[in-house]
N, C-alpha and C positions, 0 to 999 in steps of 0.2 A: 394432438398437440398438448392438451392439458395433461395427459398421462405422462408424456415425456418430460414436460416442464416440471411437473411435480416430483418425478424421480430425481431429476438433476438437482432441484432445490433441496430436497431432503437429504441427498447424498452429501451435500455441503454443510447443511445447517443442523442436522440432528446433533444433540449435545455431545455424544461420544465422538462422532467424526469431527465436529468443530473443535473439540479439545485437542484431538490429534493433529489437525491441520494447523492450529495456532502454535502448538508445541514444535512441530517440524519447521514452521515458518520462523519461529523465534530462534531456533538453533541455527538456521541458515543465515538469518539477518544479523546474528551476533557478530559474525565475521566481517560485516560491512558497516552496520549501524548498531552499536552496542545498546544504546538506550531503548531503541525500538524493539530490539531482540528481547531484552529483559521484560519489556512491557507485554509482549506477546506471550512469553513464557509464564508471566504472572497471571495473565488472563486464562491461559490453559489450565494452570493450577487451580484457579478459582472455580472454573467450570467443573473440574474433577471433584473438588470438595463439595460444591453445591449439588451436583447430580450423581456423584459416585459414592459419596460418604454419608452425607445427610439424607434423611428419608424424603427428599423432595419428590422423587418419583411416586411414592405412596400418596403424598399430599395432592399431587396432580391427577393421579389415576382414580382415587377414591370417588370423587363426585361423578366421574364418567360412569363408573360401575354402579353407582347408587341411583342413576337416573331412571332405570327400568327394573321393576321387580319381576320375579317369575309369575306367570299367569296361574289362575286357579285350575284345579283339576277339571272343572266343568268347561272352561275355555279350551283346555287341551283336548278334551273329548270331542268337542264340537268343531274343531278345526278341520279344514279340508285336507290338510297335509302339512308337511314341513319343508321349509327352504333353508338350506345351510350354505353359508358363504365360504368360498375358498380363501386360501392365503397361507396354509400350512404345508401344502403338498409339494414334494420335490421330484419333478418328473425325471431330471437327469440322474439323480441318485437312485431312483426307482429302477430306471433302465439298467444302470450299471450293476446294481445289487440283486435284481430279479425279484424284489418284493416291495410292497408299498412303503415309501419312505416319507415320514412326516416331520416337519420342523418344530420350532418352539411352541407353536400354537396347536399342537396335536390334540389337546383337550377339546378344541372346537369340534373336530370331526368325531371324536369319541363321545362327546356329549350329544351330538346329533344322532349317533347310532343308538345310544341308550334311549333317547326319546322315540326314535323310530320303532323300537321294540314295544313301546307302550302304545303306539298308535295302530296296532293290528296291521291291517292291509292298506292303510292310507299311503298316498304317494310321497316319495322323498325326492325333492328337487335339489340338485347340487348346482351351484352357480360359480364358475371360475374357469376362465379360458386361457390363462397365461401358458404360453408354449415355449419350452426351451429348444434351442437348436437341436435338431435330430428328430423332432416329431411329436412326442407325447405331451399331453396337456395336463393341467391340474385335475381336470375332470376325469381323465383316464386313471390317475392315481386314486382319486376318491372312489371311483367305481370299484376298483380292485379291493380297496380297504373295506368298503361297505359290504361287498359280496363276501369277503373273508370273515366278517363278524356276523354273518347270518341274515343279512337283509336281502330279500328276494329280488332278483334282477328285474322282475316284472313291475316292481314298485318304483324303480329308479328312473328319474328324468334328469338328463344331463344338459346343462347350458354351458357350452364351451367356447363362447365368443368374447365374453367380457374380460376386461383387464383391470378394472377398478370398481369401487363400490357403486358409483353412479351407473356404470354399465351393467353391473349385476342386476340392478333394479330395472333398467330399461329392457334388457334382453329377457329377463325373467317374465316381465309383464307381457312382452310379445309372445313368448312361448306359451303362456297360460291362456292368453286370449280372454274370453268371457269369464273363465274361472278365476281370473285375477281379482274379481270383485268379491270372491268368497274369502272368509278369514283364514289366513295361512300363518302358521307359526314360523317366525323368523329366528334362525339360530346362528349366532355369531358370538365372538368373545365379548364379554360384558363391557370392556372399555371401548369397543368398536360399535356397540349397539346404538348410541345416539346418532352417529353419522349415518349408519345403515338405515335406521328408521326414517330419518329425514329424507334419504334418497328414495326409499321405497314409497313413502307417502307422496313425495313429489311426482313419482311415476304413476300415481293413481291406484296403487295397490292397497288392499286391506290386510295389514299384517299385525300379528301379535308378538311382542318381543319375548324371546325365550333366551336370556343371556346365559352363557356358559364360560368356563375357563377364567375364573376370577383371579385377580392379582392382588387384591386388597382384602383385609379381614372383614370389613363391613361393620365392625363394632367400634370404630373410632380409635382403635389401638394400632399404631404404626410400629412395627418391629424394626428396631435399629440394628443393623448388622454391618459387618465389614466386607461383605461380598460386593466388591466394587463393580464387577462385571454385571451382576444381576441388577444392582441398583441403577447402573447406566442403562441397561436394557429396558427396565420399567420406565425410566425417565424418557427414553427415546420413544417408547410406545405412547406414553401419555402426551408428550409434546406433539407427536405426529397427529394424534386425534384432535387436540385443541386447535392446531393450525388447520387441519383438514376441515373442521367444523366451520371455521371462519371462511376458508376458501370455497366450500360448497355453498354457503349462504351468499357470498358475494357474487359467485358465478351462476347463481340460479339453479344449482343442483339440489338445493334444499330450501323449503319455504320458511324454515325457522333456524335461528342461530344455534339454539340448543334444544333440539327436538324433544318432545315429550309425547306421552300416550294421548 
């Protein structure tokens, strides 16, 4: 129920979609109620300026990405293995094209693969069970990708039941059993790491943050550009995480509002 409600809410209220909804509503309303129509169009334009032109997305995403630093080499060496969270894999496109297809967050899986090569023969657990109509899951796509970049199949553990971050943590903990108490490297996009750490800590796991796929510079400099589509996308990602952090804390999926090490 939480998963479905979250999807519906976010489809309506992420900045890019909300601007489009307000603009469409304004155009339709103009024919019936001119003042309201103009108000809706003005609101849509304001959202477009705030989230599509100004570097608002960078301001919002930077503190998320700065929350967890990369671990030391010693922590990496002593980890039991790594856990990488899904979200970028496209099962439908993979099936139609006959090769692993990754979306905008492909750097998440690529970063996990690079780390896996540093960890010799330690296990690589992928968590993500979204299934598109027709059969294949995110885990199937991730397996094919990881095998294709030289990760031995004997190292792979696939958790293919979870549909969101909280379920990633719950099902991974169940899969690992007693080994969940060992320190595991948790690999996900840097902006997603605070919510992921909160969920895994709530599930009783010992995890070490290994953020990848950064969207901000990290040096306090926000590059202003006119790539409206990219600016909107970063704003959407950041707003999704801030709202998600509040939702996870309120619903008991995380013990902290803004998790830390």
